C-alpha positions in Angstrom: 14.3 -2.4 -11.4 10.7 -1.7 -12.6 9.2 -4.6 -14.6 8.6 -3.9 -18.3 4.9 -4.3 -18.0 4.8 -1.3 -15.5 5.9 1.8 -17.0 4.7 5.3 -18.0 2.2 7.4 -15.9 0.7 4.1 -14.3 4.0 2.9 -13.4 5.0 6.3 -11.9 1.9 6.2 -9.7 2.3 2.8 -8.5 6.1 3.6 -7.6 5.3 6.7 -5.8 2.6 4.9 -3.7 5.2 2.2 -3.0 7.7 4.5 -1.9 5.4 6.4 0.4 4.0 3.2 1.9 7.6 2.0 2.4 8.6 5.0 4.3 5.5 4.7 6.6 6.1 1.0 7.1 9.8 1.7 8.0 8.9 4.2 10.5 6.4 1.9 12.0 8.8 -1.2 12.1 11.5 1.0 13.7 9.0 2.0 16.4 8.1 -1.6 17.0 11.7 -2.5 17.0 12.4 0.1 19.8 9.6 -1.4 21.8 11.3 -4.8 22.0 12.9 -5.7 25.4 16.5 -5.9 25.4 17.8 -9.5 25.3 19.2 -9.4 28.7 15.9 -7.8 30.3 13.4 -10.0 32.1 11.6 -12.4 30.2 8.2 -11.5 31.9 8.2 -7.9 30.4 8.0 -9.7 27.0 5.2 -12.3 28.0 3.2 -9.4 29.3 3.4 -7.2 26.3 3.9 -9.7 23.3 0.2 -9.9 22.2 0.0 -6.1 21.9 3.2 -6.0 20.1 2.5 -8.9 17.7 -1.1 -7.4 16.9 0.6 -3.9 16.1 3.1 -5.8 13.8 0.3 -8.0 12.1 -1.8 -4.6 11.5 1.3 -2.9 9.9 2.0 -5.8 7.8 -1.7 -6.0 6.7 -2.0 -2.2 6.0 1.3 -1.6 4.3 2.2 -4.8 2.8 -1.2 -6.8 2.4 0.2 -9.9 4.1 -0.4 -11.4 7.6 -4.3 -12.0 7.0 -5.5 -15.2 8.7 -7.1 -16.5 5.5 -9.2 -19.5 6.0 -9.5 -20.6 2.3 -11.2 -23.7 1.4 -9.4 -26.2 -0.9 -11.5 -25.2 -3.9 -10.6 -21.6 -3.2 -6.8 -22.5 -3.0 -7.1 -24.1 -6.2 -9.0 -21.2 -8.0 -6.2 -18.8 -6.5 -3.4 -21.0 -8.0 -5.0 -21.0 -11.3 -5.5 -17.3 -11.2 -1.7 -16.7 -10.1 -0.6 -19.3 -13.0 -2.7 -17.2 -15.6 -1.5 -13.9 -14.6 2.1 -15.4 -14.7 1.7 -16.8 -18.0 0.3 -13.2 -19.3 3.5 -11.5 -18.0 5.6 -14.1 -19.7 4.0 -13.2 -22.9 4.2 -9.7 -22.5 7.8 -9.9 -21.7 8.6 -12.3 -24.8 9.0 -11.6 -28.4 5.4 -12.6 -29.2 3.3 -10.0 -31.1 0.5 -8.4 -29.4 -1.3 -5.3 -30.7 -0.8 -2.2 -28.8 -4.7 -2.1 -27.8 -4.5 -5.6 -26.5 -1.1 -5.2 -24.6 -2.5 -2.1 -22.9 -5.8 -3.8 -22.0 -3.8 -6.8 -20.4 -1.5 -4.3 -18.6 -4.4 -2.2 -17.1 -6.3 -5.3 -16.0 -3.5 -7.5 -14.8 -3.9 -8.9 -11.3 -7.2 -7.1 -10.7 -10.0 -9.0 -8.9 -12.4 -10.6 -11.6 -15.2 -8.5 -10.1 -13.3 -5.5 -11.0 -13.1 -6.4 -14.8 
């Protein structure tokens, strides 16, 4: 189900992009899965090839799901990210509640939700 705050043309673009990326990621993951040695094969085969396989998996996860980065955040950076997340969560809760927000304000919030601060 598409969240209520992602609807219309913007939502359609997001959904279409998601489906395309999901399809590509699925193909890559199936390919990686097929490269795994069978459980009864020699363990040396896995040990000699696992670094390359893991790198390919990490690359796919970063490219298609934007996860797997080796972030090295400082404690203040982690705190700032948590505050940013909480603020966005509050905005989404407000948009999905019965509180009144003008159409213009609602649209501005939806258009800029989760964008990096430097993009605003």
